C-alpha positions in Angstrom: 149.5 -35.1 231.4 151.8 -34.0 228.7 148.7 -33.1 226.6 147.2 -31.0 229.4 150.4 -29.1 229.9 150.6 -28.3 226.2 147.0 -26.9 226.3 147.8 -24.7 229.3 151.1 -23.4 227.6 149.3 -22.6 224.3 146.5 -20.7 226.2 149.1 -18.7 228.1 150.8 -17.7 224.8 147.5 -16.7 223.3 146.8 -14.4 226.3 150.2 -12.8 226.3 150.0 -12.1 222.6 146.6 -10.5 223.0 147.8 -8.2 225.7 150.8 -7.1 223.8 148.5 -6.4 220.8 146.5 -4.0 222.7 149.6 -1.9 223.8 151.2 -1.6 220.4 152.1 2.0 219.4 151.7 3.0 215.8 155.0 4.0 214.1 153.2 5.5 211.0 154.6 9.0 210.3 152.0 11.6 209.1 152.8 13.1 205.7 153.5 16.8 205.7 153.3 19.2 202.8 156.0 21.8 202.4 154.4 25.0 200.9 156.2 26.1 197.7 157.2 29.8 197.9 155.6 32.0 195.1 158.1 33.6 192.7 157.3 37.3 192.2 158.3 38.6 188.8 159.1 42.2 188.7 158.7 43.7 185.3 161.1 46.5 186.0 164.0 44.1 186.6 163.1 41.5 183.9 164.9 41.8 180.7 162.0 40.1 178.8 160.0 42.3 176.4 156.4 43.1 176.8 154.2 44.6 174.1 151.7 47.2 175.4 149.1 48.7 173.2 148.9 52.5 173.3 146.8 55.0 171.3 148.6 56.4 168.3 150.6 58.6 168.6 150.1 59.2 172.4 152.4 57.4 174.8 149.8 56.0 177.1 150.6 52.4 177.8 147.0 51.0 178.1 143.4 52.3 178.2 143.4 51.7 182.0 145.4 53.4 184.6 149.0 52.5 184.7 150.2 52.4 188.3 153.4 54.2 189.0 156.4 52.1 189.8 157.2 52.3 193.5 160.7 53.0 194.7 162.1 50.0 196.8 165.4 49.7 198.4 167.9 48.0 196.2 171.6 47.2 196.1 173.9 49.4 194.2 173.2 48.8 190.6 175.9 47.4 188.3 177.8 49.3 185.7 176.4 49.4 182.2 178.7 49.0 179.5 178.3 51.3 176.4 180.2 52.1 173.3 182.4 54.5 175.3 182.9 52.6 178.5 181.1 51.6 181.8 178.1 53.8 183.1 176.4 53.9 186.5 172.8 52.7 185.9 170.1 54.9 187.2 167.1 53.4 189.1 164.7 56.3 188.0 161.9 55.3 185.7 159.3 57.6 184.0 155.8 56.4 183.3 152.5 57.9 182.2 149.1 57.2 183.5 145.7 56.9 181.7 145.5 60.6 181.4 148.8 61.0 179.8 150.4 62.6 183.0 154.1 61.6 183.4 155.6 60.9 186.8 158.9 59.4 187.9 159.2 56.6 190.5 161.4 58.7 192.7 163.0 62.2 192.7 164.8 62.8 189.5 168.1 64.6 189.0 167.9 68.2 187.8 168.0 68.5 184.0 169.0 72.1 184.0 168.5 73.7 180.7 167.3 71.0 178.1 169.4 72.5 175.4 172.6 71.5 177.3 171.7 67.7 176.8 171.7 68.0 173.0 175.1 68.1 171.1 174.9 66.6 167.7 172.1 67.2 165.0 170.7 63.6 164.1 171.1 64.1 160.3 173.5 65.9 158.0 171.9 69.4 157.8 173.3 70.0 154.4 171.1 67.1 153.1 167.8 68.6 154.3 165.1 69.8 152.0 162.2 70.5 154.3 161.6 71.0 158.1 158.1 70.4 159.3 157.9 72.3 162.7 156.9 70.3 165.7 153.4 71.2 167.3 151.1 71.3 164.3 147.9 69.7 163.0 148.2 67.5 159.9 146.4 65.4 157.4 143.7 68.0 156.9 143.4 68.9 160.6 142.6 65.3 161.5 145.7 64.5 163.7 148.0 66.5 165.9 151.8 66.1 165.5 154.0 66.9 168.4 157.3 66.0 166.6 159.1 67.6 163.8 159.8 66.0 160.5 163.1 66.3 158.4 163.1 65.5 154.7 166.1 64.8 152.6 164.5 64.3 149.2 167.7 64.5 147.2 169.3 61.7 149.2 169.0 57.9 148.8 166.8 56.7 151.7 169.2 53.9 152.6 172.2 56.3 152.7 171.3 58.8 155.4 172.8 58.0 158.6 171.0 58.8 161.9 173.0 59.8 165.0 171.7 60.0 168.5 171.7 63.8 169.3 172.0 63.9 173.1 173.7 62.6 176.3 172.6 60.5 179.1 169.6 58.6 177.5 168.5 55.0 177.5 166.0 53.1 175.3 162.5 52.8 176.7 159.9 52.2 173.9 160.2 50.5 170.6 157.9 50.0 167.5 158.7 47.9 164.6 156.2 47.8 161.6 155.5 47.3 158.0 153.2 49.6 156.4 151.0 48.4 153.5 151.5 51.6 151.4 155.1 50.9 151.3 155.4 48.6 148.2 159.1 47.8 149.0 158.3 46.2 152.2 160.9 48.4 154.1 160.5 48.0 157.9 160.0 51.3 159.8 161.4 51.5 163.4 160.5 54.0 166.0 162.8 54.4 169.0 162.1 56.4 172.1 164.8 57.2 174.7 164.4 58.7 178.1 166.8 60.7 180.3 166.4 60.1 184.1 165.9 63.8 184.6 162.6 63.6 182.5 163.2 64.2 178.9 162.1 61.9 176.1 163.5 61.8 172.6 161.6 60.1 169.7 163.1 59.1 166.4 160.8 57.4 164.0 161.1 56.0 160.3 164.5 54.5 161.0 165.7 51.8 158.6 168.7 49.7 158.4 169.5 49.8 162.1 173.1 49.4 163.3 174.1 45.8 164.4 173.9 46.8 168.0 170.5 48.3 168.0 169.1 45.6 165.6 170.2 43.0 168.3 168.7 45.0 171.2 165.2 45.2 169.5 165.4 41.8 167.8 162.6 40.2 169.8 160.2 43.1 169.6 157.2 42.1 167.6 157.0 43.2 163.9 153.6 44.7 163.3 151.7 45.7 160.2 150.1 49.2 160.0 150.2 49.4 163.7 152.2 51.9 165.9 151.7 50.3 169.2 154.9 50.4 171.3 156.7 47.8 173.3 158.1 48.8 176.7 161.7 47.9 177.5 163.4 48.2 180.9 164.6 51.8 181.3 168.3 52.5 182.2 169.6 49.3 180.6 170.3 50.1 177.0 172.2 53.4 177.0 173.0 55.3 173.9 176.0 57.7 173.5 175.8 61.1 171.8 176.7 60.8 168.1 176.2 57.1 168.1 174.9 55.8 164.8 171.4 54.3 165.1 170.6 53.6 161.5 171.9 53.8 157.9 168.8 55.1 156.5 165.4 56.8 156.9 161.9 56.2 155.4 161.7 54.2 152.3 162.5 54.4 148.6 159.8 56.9 147.8 159.9 59.0 150.9 163.2 59.9 152.6 162.2 61.5 156.0 162.7 61.3 159.8 160.5 62.1 162.5 162.2 63.8 165.5 160.5 64.9 168.6 161.6 66.1 172.0 159.3 66.0 175.1 159.9 67.6 178.5 158.1 65.1 180.9 158.8 67.4 183.9 156.0 69.7 183.0 153.3 70.3 180.5 153.8 72.9 177.8 151.8 76.2 177.4 149.2 74.5 175.0 148.2 71.8 177.4 144.8 73.1 177.9 144.2 73.3 174.2 145.3 69.8 173.7 143.1 68.5 176.6 140.1 70.3 175.1 140.6 69.9 171.3 143.0 66.9 170.9 142.4 64.8 174.0 143.8 61.6 172.3 147.2 63.3 172.1 147.5 63.8 175.9 151.0 62.5 177.0 152.8 63.7 173.8 151.5 66.9 172.4 151.1 68.6 175.7 154.7 67.8 176.6 156.4 68.6 173.3 158.9 71.4 172.9 160.5 73.2 170.0 164.0 71.8 169.6 165.3 73.7 166.5 167.4 76.0 168.6 169.1 73.2 170.6 172.0 72.8 168.2 173.6 76.2 167.9 172.9 79.3 165.7 174.1 77.8 162.4 171.8 74.8 162.5 168.9 77.0 163.8 169.4 79.4 160.8 169.5 76.5 158.4 166.3 75.0 159.8 164.4 78.3 159.8 165.0 78.9 156.2 163.8 75.5 155.1 160.2 75.2 153.7 157.8 73.8 156.4 155.6 71.7 154.1 151.8 71.8 154.0 151.3 73.4 157.4 154.1 76.0 158.2 152.6 77.0 161.6 153.8 75.7 164.9 152.3 75.9 168.4 155.8 75.3 169.9 158.2 77.3 167.7 158.3 81.1 167.3 158.8 81.8 163.7 
């Protein structure tokens, strides 16, 4: 009898367990994947330095169209410290497209008369021995030169200070290079500054940069026989009028400075000639201006009486 009851009890337990098994609910939680938001890097807000190849000497950034930067709402920009104090940072940027046409990303302020921006001649005019006028052909009519050139042949190349000539500009483009024909291995530096109203200043063949500017461009690639420029964020590295950029110009056997001014707001009166005869120089030569009268009558008189070099003509300046 006891054995029969045991068998019945075991059978009941088995049946009960089977029923419970069929009603069991799974507690397994399905795995979910949280999407990772993409980080969008905007080149205009990034302090990193990006090298962009451009034709020499035009300022086009690449051989393909360069899209204009679109204005986007942004908070009030911070003040930028300079040698003379804080400065309100502009949000206006100027860029050129594949055809060399310059455009701002938003409505720029009014420049007024360009001459009013310029205050200090970049070199000691008493040291000058030659002034090659801007707006001329060179090297046997093989290139077009939109900038002027200033020689100081009686000075030691490393002892000719360069001061920035105007007000309201910030660094936009840089080139650092070694040139194989310079036996001393002296580094040549080109700095291009842009005013938010639409004026570009080029100073080339700087050597012995001041500590401040050497630090600012320290990460720009050092090239060899290559004038491609590196683009820096505009309206970040402001320069004061009269600020020393470098202690010297050129190299031991050639003491000279290239100095150009370009009005990016409108093309000059030889733009059609440049487009037809010198198309590789669109973006520079068709925006160049004659700057010799920007610094007062005394400086203008000194410059006009200096020899002009191998090509005394100028498409910009009235002699």
